[in-house]
N, C-alpha and C positions, 0 to 999 in steps of 0.2 A: 172168459178165460184170464183171471190174475196175470200180471206180467211178475216173470221174477228177474233174478240175477245171482251172481255170487262173486266172492271175493277169495282167493287162493294166495296164501303164503308160501313159498316155496325155497328151497336154500340152492343156495350157490356152492357150486362144488369143484374141487380139482378133477378133476375127468382120470388122472392116473391113479392117486393115491385116497380118493373118495373124500380127504377132509375139507370140511368148510372153509370159503374165502371171504374175506371180509372187502367185499369189492361191491356193495349195492350203489355208495354215492357214485362210484366211477362210472359204474353202468348205466347210470340214469344221467351223468354229465354226459357219457358218450352219446347217449340216444339224444338228448338236446341240442350236440354238436352236431350231428346228422342232420338232425330238422332244421337248425339253423342254416346248414350251408346247402341243403338240397336244392339246385337250381330250379325256378321257375314253380316251386312248391311254396304253399302257405305256410306259415311257422307253426309248428305244434303247440308251441308253449303260448300260452296267452292268457292276460290278465283274467280272474277270476270272473269281471265285470261286463268282459267282452265276450263270453261263450259259457256254454253248460259243460265245461269241460271235467268238473267232477262226477257228471253224470256218464261220462263215456268209459269205452275199454282203453286201458293203458298201464303202466306201471307207476309203484311208487315206492317209497321208502319203509320200512319198520323200525322195530325197536332197536336189531341188531343189523351188523352190517352185513352178516353172512345170508341174510335172507331177503325176499324182495316178494311183492305183493302184486298179483295180476287181478285186473277188476275189470267184469263183462256190462255189456250195457244189458236193460233191462231186455227180456225174452218172453215170448207168448207160447214157443213151443219147445219142446225137448231138444228137435232136430238141430235149432238156431242155437240152443244154449252150449248143447255139445260143440259145434262148430266155435264157438267163441271162446270155449274153455282150452280148447286146444290152439286157437289161434293166440290165445293169450299166452301160454309155455312156449307156443315158437317164439312170439316175439321178446320174451323173457330170453331165452334160449339163446335168439341170435346176439341180443347185446352182451350175454355173459361170455360168446365164443368170441367176441371181440377182444375177450381179457384173457381169451385161453382157459375160460372156466367152461363149464355146464350147468345146467339148471334140474334139480331132482326133487320129486315131489314126495318127500320124508316129511314126516312130522316132529321126527327127532333126528338128532347128528346119530347116526351109529358109532362113528367115529369120536374118542376123545377130541377136544379141544377149550380153549379159553376165549371165548366170544368176545366179540368189541361192541359197544352201544353207539349207535349213528349219533353223530355230534350235533345235538339240538340240546337247547336249553330245558325243555321239559322232561327227556329221556333223561339228563343229567339229573335232575332233582330225582326224579323215580330212582335213579339206581344211589343217590345218596339215601333217598328216604326207605327203599323197601331193601337194600343190602343183598344179600345172596339170592334173593328171590328174584330180584330183577338181574343180577349177572348173570345168572343160570338159566335166564328164560329166553332159549333158544328153542321156541315150538312155533309149529307152524299147524294153523287152523283153516278150516274151511266155512266160509260164513255165508249164508242164504239169506238174502232180502226176498220178501214177498211182500207186493203192495198191498195196502189197507186203503178204505175209503174213509178211516177217520181216526184218530188216537184211541175215540171210546171204543172201536172195533179192534183197534190193535190190543188194548188192555184184554178185552174178551177172549181175545187169540191165545195170550199169554197165559190166562186161567186154563184153558182147554188143552193145551197141547204141552203142560210141563210135566204130566203122569208117561209121556211117552217118549220123551228125548232121548231118555236112554238108550234104546233101540238103535239109534242113530251112532250112538258113539261105537257100540259093538259091529255095526256093518261099515263103518268107515275106519275101524283099527289100523293105524298103520303106525306106528311106533314102539316095537319090541324093545329096543335097544336105547340106551342112554350113556353118552360120553364111553363108548368102549364097552359097556358090562349090559349082559344079558339081564333084564329088568323081571321076567317072570311076567310081566303085563302085555297086553295086545294094544292097549292105548296108555302109553307110558306120558305120553303127552295131556292128558285128563289130570293126571298126579300132580305134574308139574305146573299146569296152569292153575290148579285151583289151590295152588297156595296163596294166590292174591287173596286180599283180603274180601273182596266185593263179588269175588266169583261163583259159580255154581248154581243150583236152583233156588227159585223163589217161592215165598208161601203166595195163596191167591190173594187178588188184590180187592175184586168184585167192582172196583170202578176206578177211573182215569185219575181222579181228584186223590186217591188211595196210592196211587203208583206215584204220581209227581210228589207226593209226601214222604214215600218212601226215599225217593230219589235224593230230596232237600235234605232229609233226616242224615243220609248217609254222606253228604257233601257238608252239610254242618258238623260232622262228628268230627270233621278235619284227618280222619284217616287216609282217605284216598286224598287224590289234587284235586282231580275237577271231573266234570260230567264223562269225561272219556274214557275213564278208570270204573266204569260202572260197568262190570263183566258179568252180567247175569247171563245164564245158559240161554236164555233169548230175552229180547230189550225191545221197547222202541226204538229207531233209527232217529238219532237226533238231527240228520242231515236228508233224509228223506221219508217220503210216507210209506214207509214198510215195517214190518216185523222182521228183526234180525235174528234168525238162531246161528247160534256159536259153538254148537259143542262136540261138533264133527273134528277128526283128524283130517287134514288135507288128504286126498287120497292119490293112493300113488298111479291108477290109471283114471284118465279123462271121464271114461264110460261110468264109472263106479261115481264118481262126483254128481256128473250129469243125471244119474238115479236117484243119488240124495235130494240133490234138489226138486226134483219131481214130487217125491215123497213129502216133502218140508211144504210144498205149495200145497198137496192134498191136503195135509195137516191143517193149513190156516184155511182153508176153503171149507174143510169140516167143521172146524171151531166157529166160522163165523155164522153156518147154518145152525151149529146149536144153540149160540148166542140168541138167534133171531127166534127160534122157534121156544126159548123160554127154558132150554138145559142147562141148570146147575154143572159146574165144573167139578170133577170127580174131587171130594175133600181128600186127598193124599197125604198124610203130614209130609212135611219138606224133608225131615230126616228119613223117610224112604226113599224118597227121589234122591237122597244122595248115597244110600244105601243100592238103589237100583243102577245108576252111576257109576259107582266104584266096581261091582260086578262087572258090568260090562267093559270097562275098563282093564279089568283083570282078565275074564275071560274069553272077551269077544266073542266070536262064534262058534269057540270049540269046546263049549260047555255049558252050564246052565245060566240064563239071565233069569232076572225078577220079571214076571209077566207083569203086565201094564195094568191088569185088572185086577187080581187079586195079589199082587207082589209077594207072589211065594215062587219061589225055585221052579223052572218049567225049562225042556229042553230051546236051547238059542232057536234052533230052524222053527219050533213050534212058535216061538213069540213073534218073530221076524213075519211068519206067514200070517198069524192074526192081526199083525198092524198091517198088512198089505188087504188082509181080509176088510179091515175096520174103515178102510179108505177106499175100496173098490166102487161105490158110487161116485165119487168124486172122480178118481182115476177113470173109471168108463166113461165117463160124459166127456172128459179131457182127450178121450182115445190112446190113455195111456196104460191101461189097467194090463195088458200083455206084455209090454215092453217092461212094466214094474216087476212082475212075475219073473218073466225071464232074465232081468236083471239080477233078483235076488237070487236065482236060479244058478246063476252064473258066479256070483261071489260065493256059492257054498260050494261049488263044484272047484272051483280054483282054488279058493282062499282068498282072505283077506288081505292088505298090503303088508300086514305083519307075519301071515301066514309066509306069503312069499319071499320076505326077509328071512324069515328063519330058514326057509327051505332052501335058498340059494348059499346061504352059510353052511350050512349042513353039507350039501355037495361039495363047495372047497373042503369042507375040514375030512370029509373022507377022503381024498386025493391027498391031501398036502396037509402042512403045517406052518403057513403063512405066517408071517411077522405080527401082521394085524390082526389075527384068528378070523379070517375070510371076512371082515367087515369092509374091506375095500371093495370086494366082489360085490356086494351087497349094493352098496352105493352105485357102482358102475351097471349092474341090474336095474336099479331105481331109475337110473338116467335115460336106458332104454325105454323100460315100461312108460315112463313119465311122456315121451313125445312118441308112445306107437300110436300110428294114426295120423300123427300131426304133420307127416310131409306135404301133404296136397295143402295143407293152409299155410305154407311159409311163401309169402307172395305179397300180393295187392294189398289182402286182410292185415298181413303182419307190418309192412311197409307203411300204410297209410293210416294207421289206427292212431287215434289222437292219442296224447301222453298225458298221465298225470304226473308230472315230475315236480311233487311237493314232497314234503317228511309229514306221512298222514299222524294221526293220534293212533297208538295203538289198539 
């Protein structure tokens, strides 16, 4: 069974107004101070040469000061991953509460704001180079890393999962509002994110040398600043022996996040088996993949998706269940098929994060006409949903987790 882990980008919010707060640097500094001052405990901040700290669970900064990222350790099973996701959220929230703030798993801010870029020379160059795209890029994604045995295997995976990734956008959709506006999209984060020049789906590579050549040519173009800005929907990780799938919104609920990670791991394993058996990648034109992603971003689970076999419209529930059926051999071997089916059924019954956000807002508007259009209540609900089930993880897991007190590349 392959190891897998996730990164979650989360919003730092005012618990009363719901507005995002530019506190990431303060939160990380507070955690460092607590680690330094803790009597009888080892320093949690160490030099990279002294520890594999980058592979451990912790917190780190992102492009915007209004967001913070958590990372899990590599996990072998769903239960451990879910535990770590909840522990990471609790760890971030503990730091936020030290500044009278809270953490919310929202892929975009429902309320309007002018965001603040993390003070870092690279981010400053991005802001200068990409203007409004970087200035407005307060988006929170969910990245799943799955172990691969070699870069060649990783490229084979990228070629064979590309036609199915749009389904994950629909399942994770959690961004219907953008700066105080109802967007009409379930995942508006997908629209905002795809403003970056190197984002989105990729063509079939065929082999590792072609993948490397594509990356090199993008860097040689001078459009992107560095390899950290190769924002493909799925890519080879630069720092870990993993394939990194990057299409999902951060999920409102931890259990949905763990479900999507399970599906991604099964996708990776299924693709590896196809590669070994000589099954060629489906020759789907990249433009159709863009259409599928747009449709998933627009409709989520409330309409039709493009079927990943025919790329014709089909009911969202049928497309999602078809993906689970496709992955059943691997999911069954891992003991996760019932978990996957029940998790998908729960999302359809309850709704995605986007559906929950809209539902809460409508409940408020049915009773009153608040000045913020009900969006503050949306954020308050998101804070509660973000930490549902997390209380049992506040304690040793949160207090002793190693920190990543570095400014990561976006």
